[in-house]
C-alpha positions in Angstrom: 20.5 38.8 -5.7 17.3 38.4 -7.8 13.9 37.4 -6.4 14.1 34.0 -8.0 17.5 33.3 -6.4 16.2 34.4 -3.0 13.2 32.1 -3.3 15.4 29.2 -4.3 17.7 29.9 -1.4 14.8 30.0 1.0 13.4 26.8 -0.4 16.8 25.0 0.0 17.1 26.3 3.6 13.6 25.0 4.5 14.4 21.7 2.9 17.7 21.5 5.0 15.9 22.5 8.2 13.3 19.8 7.8 15.4 16.8 6.8 14.5 13.5 8.3 17.1 10.8 9.1 15.7 8.7 6.2 16.2 11.6 3.8 19.8 12.1 5.0 20.6 8.4 4.6 19.0 8.4 1.1 21.1 11.4 0.1 24.2 9.6 1.5 23.5 6.5 -0.6 23.4 8.7 -3.6 26.9 9.9 -2.8 26.1 13.3 -1.3 28.1 14.6 1.6 25.5 15.0 4.4 27.9 15.2 7.3 27.0 18.8 8.2 23.3 18.1 7.9 23.7 14.9 10.0 25.4 16.9 12.8 22.6 19.5 12.7 19.9 16.8 12.7 21.5 15.0 15.7 21.7 18.3 17.7 18.1 18.9 17.0 17.2 15.4 18.2 19.1 15.9 21.4 17.3 19.2 22.0 14.0 17.6 21.2 14.6 14.8 23.6 15.7 17.2 26.4 12.5 19.2 25.8 10.2 16.1 25.9 12.0 14.8 29.1 11.4 18.2 30.7 7.6 17.7 30.7 6.6 16.9 34.3 2.8 16.6 34.6 3.1 15.3 38.2 4.0 18.9 39.2 0.4 19.7 38.8 -0.9 17.1 41.2 -1.4 19.6 43.9 -3.9 21.5 41.8 -6.2 18.5 41.1 -8.3 19.0 44.1 -9.4 22.6 43.8 -8.1 26.1 43.3 -8.4 29.3 45.4 -8.4 32.9 44.4 -5.3 34.7 45.6 -3.2 31.6 45.1 -0.1 32.5 43.0 -1.0 29.6 40.6 -4.5 31.0 40.0 -3.2 34.6 39.6 -0.6 33.4 37.1 -3.2 31.4 35.1 -5.5 34.5 35.0 -2.6 36.7 33.8 -1.4 34.1 31.3 -4.9 33.9 29.7 -5.6 37.7 30.0 -8.7 37.0 32.2 -10.6 40.0 33.4 -11.3 40.5 37.1 -14.9 39.5 36.4 -13.9 36.1 34.9 -11.2 35.3 37.5 -13.6 33.8 40.0 -14.5 31.0 37.5 -11.0 29.6 38.2 -12.1 28.6 41.7 -14.5 26.0 40.2 -12.1 25.1 37.3 -11.4 21.5 36.6 -7.8 20.4 35.7 -7.8 17.9 32.9 -5.2 16.5 30.4 -6.0 17.8 26.9 -4.9 15.2 24.4 -4.1 16.6 21.0 -6.1 14.6 18.4 -4.9 16.8 15.5 -3.4 20.2 15.1 -1.9 22.4 12.4 1.5 21.1 11.4 3.3 24.3 12.4 2.5 23.7 16.1 4.7 20.6 16.2 7.9 22.6 15.6 9.1 25.2 18.2 8.3 28.7 17.0 7.6 31.2 19.9 7.2 34.0 17.3 4.2 32.4 15.6 1.1 34.5 16.2 -0.7 33.8 13.0 -3.2 31.5 14.6 -3.5 27.7 14.3 -6.1 25.1 15.2 -6.0 22.3 17.7 -8.5 19.5 18.4 -8.4 18.5 22.0 -9.8 15.3 23.6 -10.4 15.4 27.4 -12.3 13.5 29.9 -14.1 15.0 32.9 -14.8 11.8 35.0 -12.2 10.9 37.7 -11.5 7.5 36.2 -10.2 8.9 32.8 -9.2 12.5 33.1 -5.6 11.8 33.9 -5.3 8.3 32.2 -2.8 8.9 29.4 -3.0 5.3 28.2 -6.8 5.7 27.8 -6.4 9.0 26.1 -3.9 7.5 23.6 -6.2 4.5 22.9 -9.2 6.8 22.4 -7.3 8.9 19.9 -6.5 5.7 18.0 -10.2 4.7 18.0 -11.2 8.1 16.7 -8.6 7.7 13.9 -10.1 4.3 13.0 -13.6 5.6 13.0 -12.5 8.5 10.7 -10.8 6.1 8.4 -14.0 4.0 8.2 -16.0 7.1 7.2 -13.4 8.4 4.7 -13.2 4.9 3.0 -16.9 4.5 2.8 -17.3 5.2 -0.9 -20.2 3.0 -1.6 -22.9 4.6 0.5 -24.1 7.2 -1.9 -26.5 4.9 -3.6 -28.3 6.2 -6.6 -27.8 9.8 -5.6 -24.0 9.2 -5.4 -23.9 7.6 -8.8 -25.9 10.3 -10.5 -23.9 13.1 -8.8 -20.7 11.4 -10.0 -22.0 11.0 -13.5 -23.0 14.7 -13.6 -19.9 16.0 -11.8 -22.0 17.3 -8.9 -20.2 15.6 -6.0 -18.9 19.0 -4.8 -22.2 20.7 -5.0 -22.9 22.1 -1.5 -26.4 20.6 -1.0 -25.6 17.3 -2.7 -22.3 16.9 -0.7 -24.3 17.4 2.6 -26.7 14.6 1.6 -23.9 12.3 0.5 -22.0 12.9 3.7 -25.1 12.0 5.7 -25.3 8.7 3.8 -21.6 8.1 4.3 -22.1 8.5 8.0 -24.4 5.6 8.1 -21.3 3.4 8.5 -20.6 5.1 11.9 -22.4 4.2 15.1 -25.3 6.6 15.5 -24.0 8.0 18.8 -20.9 9.4 17.1 -22.1 10.4 13.7 -22.3 14.1 14.5 -18.8 14.1 16.0 -17.2 12.2 13.1 -19.0 14.4 10.6 -17.6 17.5 12.4 -14.0 16.4 12.8 -13.8 15.3 9.2 -14.8 18.8 8.1 -11.6 20.9 8.0 -13.2 24.2 8.7 -15.6 23.1 11.4 -15.6 24.4 15.0 -17.2 22.2 17.7 -17.2 20.8 21.2 -19.1 17.5 21.3 -19.5 14.8 23.9 -18.3 11.5 22.5 -20.7 8.5 22.4 -20.3 5.2 24.2 -19.3 3.4 20.9 -16.0 5.4 21.2 -15.5 5.9 24.9 -17.7 3.5 26.9 -18.8 5.0 30.1 -16.3 7.8 30.1 -17.5 11.5 30.1 -15.3 12.5 27.2 -15.4 15.6 25.0 -13.6 16.7 21.9 -13.4 20.3 20.9 -11.6 22.8 18.6 -9.2 25.4 20.0 -7.8 28.4 18.1 -4.3 29.2 19.4 -3.1 32.7 18.5 0.2 32.7 20.4 2.4 29.6 20.0 4.7 30.7 22.8 1.9 29.7 25.2 2.6 26.0 24.5 5.4 24.2 26.4 8.6 24.9 24.6 6.4 26.8 22.0 5.4 23.4 20.5 3.2 20.4 21.1 5.2 17.8 23.0 5.8 14.2 22.0 3.1 12.9 24.3 0.6 15.5 22.8 -0.7 16.3 26.3 -1.4 19.9 27.1 -2.8 20.5 30.7 -6.1 22.5 30.6 -8.3 24.2 33.2 -12.0 24.0 32.3 -13.8 27.1 33.5 -17.0 26.0 31.8 -18.4 23.3 29.5 -19.0 24.4 25.9 -21.2 22.2 23.8 -22.3 22.4 20.2 -20.7 24.1 17.2 -18.2 26.7 18.4 -14.7 26.6 19.7 -13.7 26.0 23.4 -11.5 29.0 23.9 -13.9 30.9 26.2 -14.2 27.9 28.6 -10.7 26.5 28.5 -7.6 28.1 30.1 -4.0 27.3 29.3 -1.5 26.8 32.1 1.9 28.6 32.2 4.4 25.9 31.0 6.7 26.5 34.0 4.1 24.9 36.2 4.5 21.5 34.5 8.1 21.6 33.1 11.5 21.1 34.7 13.1 24.3 33.4 
């Protein structure tokens, strides 16, 4: 079999593996026999539902009021995150929070325990007691972040004379000019969240920033980037439907850098019915 044939075969398989119900129905309307693909799709949906139903965050309730060295949970968390003996004591002061996935690399939404290529996640979490386990509040806050991002991305009229000249000369992508234009675009965002929106709208940025009151009111809420190198550490090796990943905060990063050194993942068996 030639290289081109192998590539075509791989592409067809990838297409078949990722078919949506709408695509299957569209193919059926065109007269294609999709019975085999429909069966495979329905099996995947049943498996996905079983996975999402297995998430049981309430199993972690006993760890919300403090941890102790020597406890099997603490030892398992330390081993799971490859913490050194020097760093293990930090787990005694760790805070348990719900990490809400604001955005993540698309590969993390499909189970793949063998993926160790590295992929990024942006987590939202609250530290105050009133909001840290409030899933409804976390969901609404993610929606507000999306609305604020959309406001920024749609703000095409804030460049003023500089924007018009840059467009005329084809210099919109010039590094220094683009920085100035983005600063002007951010003027449509409340001042207390301009730094955050500027960071989250930059694909390559790494950050952990406290969110301003115009987004979260009186909540002590943070948003930070996390580089995940081993997808098997996620529940079911994927981000669940509710997009909640329990986290232990062993520190509070702030500024421009990831949160990996101060956030510990929890072995999935502690919050899944397996």
